[in-house]
C-alpha positions as CSV (number, residue, x, y, z in Angstrom):
1,X,0.0,0.0,0.0
2,X,1.5,3.4,-0.9
3,X,1.2,6.5,1.2
4,X,-1.8,7.9,-0.6
5,X,-3.8,4.8,-0.1
6,X,-2.9,4.7,3.5
7,X,-3.9,8.3,4.0
8,X,-7.3,7.6,2.3
9,X,-7.9,4.6,4.6
10,X,-7.2,6.8,7.6
11,X,-9.5,9.6,6.4
12,X,-12.3,7.1,5.8
13,X,-11.9,5.9,9.4
14,X,-11.9,9.6,10.6
15,X,-15.1,10.2,8.7
16,X,-16.7,7.3,10.6
17,X,-15.4,8.5,13.9
18,X,-16.7,12.0,13.2
19,X,-20.2,10.5,12.7
20,X,-19.8,8.6,16.0
21,X,-18.4,11.8,17.8
22,X,-15.4,9.8,18.9
23,X,-12.7,12.5,19.4
24,X,-10.0,10.2,20.8
25,X,-10.2,7.8,17.9
26,X,-10.0,10.8,15.4
27,X,-6.9,12.1,17.2
28,X,-5.4,8.6,17.0
29,X,-6.0,8.5,13.2
30,X,-4.6,12.0,12.8
31,X,-1.5,11.0,14.6
32,X,-1.1,7.9,12.4
33,X,-1.4,10.1,9.3
34,X,1.3,12.4,10.7
35,X,3.7,9.4,10.8
36,X,3.1,8.2,7.3
37,X,6.2,8.5,5.2
38,X,5.7,10.9,2.3
39,X,8.2,11.3,-0.5
40,X,10.6,14.2,-0.1
41,X,10.1,15.6,-3.6
42,X,8.9,19.1,-4.0
43,X,6.1,18.8,-6.5
44,X,3.1,21.0,-6.0
45,X,1.0,17.9,-5.0
46,X,3.4,16.9,-2.2
47,X,3.6,20.5,-0.9
48,X,-0.2,20.8,-0.8
49,X,-0.5,17.4,0.8
50,X,2.0,18.3,3.5
51,X,0.2,21.6,4.1
52,X,-3.2,19.9,4.4
53,X,-1.8,17.3,6.8
54,X,-0.3,20.1,8.9
55,X,-3.7,21.7,9.2
56,X,-5.2,18.4,10.1
57,X,-2.7,17.9,12.9
58,X,-3.3,21.5,14.2
59,X,-7.0,20.6,14.7
60,X,-5.9,18.3,17.6
61,X,-5.4,21.5,19.7
62,X,-9.1,22.5,19.4
63,X,-10.8,22.3,22.8
64,X,-14.4,22.8,21.7
65,X,-15.7,19.4,20.6
66,X,-18.2,20.8,18.1
67,X,-15.6,23.0,16.5
68,X,-13.1,20.1,16.5
69,X,-15.5,17.9,14.5
70,X,-16.5,20.7,12.2
71,X,-12.9,21.7,11.4
72,X,-11.8,18.0,11.1
73,X,-14.7,17.2,8.7
74,X,-13.8,20.1,6.5
75,X,-10.1,19.3,6.4
76,X,-10.6,15.6,5.9
77,X,-12.9,16.3,2.9
78,X,-10.3,18.8,1.5
79,X,-7.5,16.2,1.8
80,X,-9.7,13.5,0.2
81,X,-10.5,15.9,-2.7
82,X,-6.8,16.6,-3.2
83,X,-6.0,12.8,-3.3
84,X,-8.9,12.3,-5.8
85,X,-7.5,15.0,-8.1
86,X,-4.3,12.9,-8.2
87,X,-6.3,10.0,-9.6
88,X,-7.2,8.1,-6.4
89,X,-10.7,7.0,-5.9
90,X,-12.4,5.7,-2.7
């Protein structure tokens, strides 16, 4: 499984955990995404991917649960859309 497929799998899990309002499981999946090895090349796709993942990681700091799930859902959809643009489908 390459890094893009692994990220998609984690994002799908996050979407399920958002529906279940399980913040700790979402944080666990975000942390796992943070440790996925991404190639070091400097293509626009990789730069955008790293930026989106950084925003995803920053959501962990959100104290308000409703805002946490709202921001996480938005960022997860954005990241999925980016991966779909690169030819990956769910």
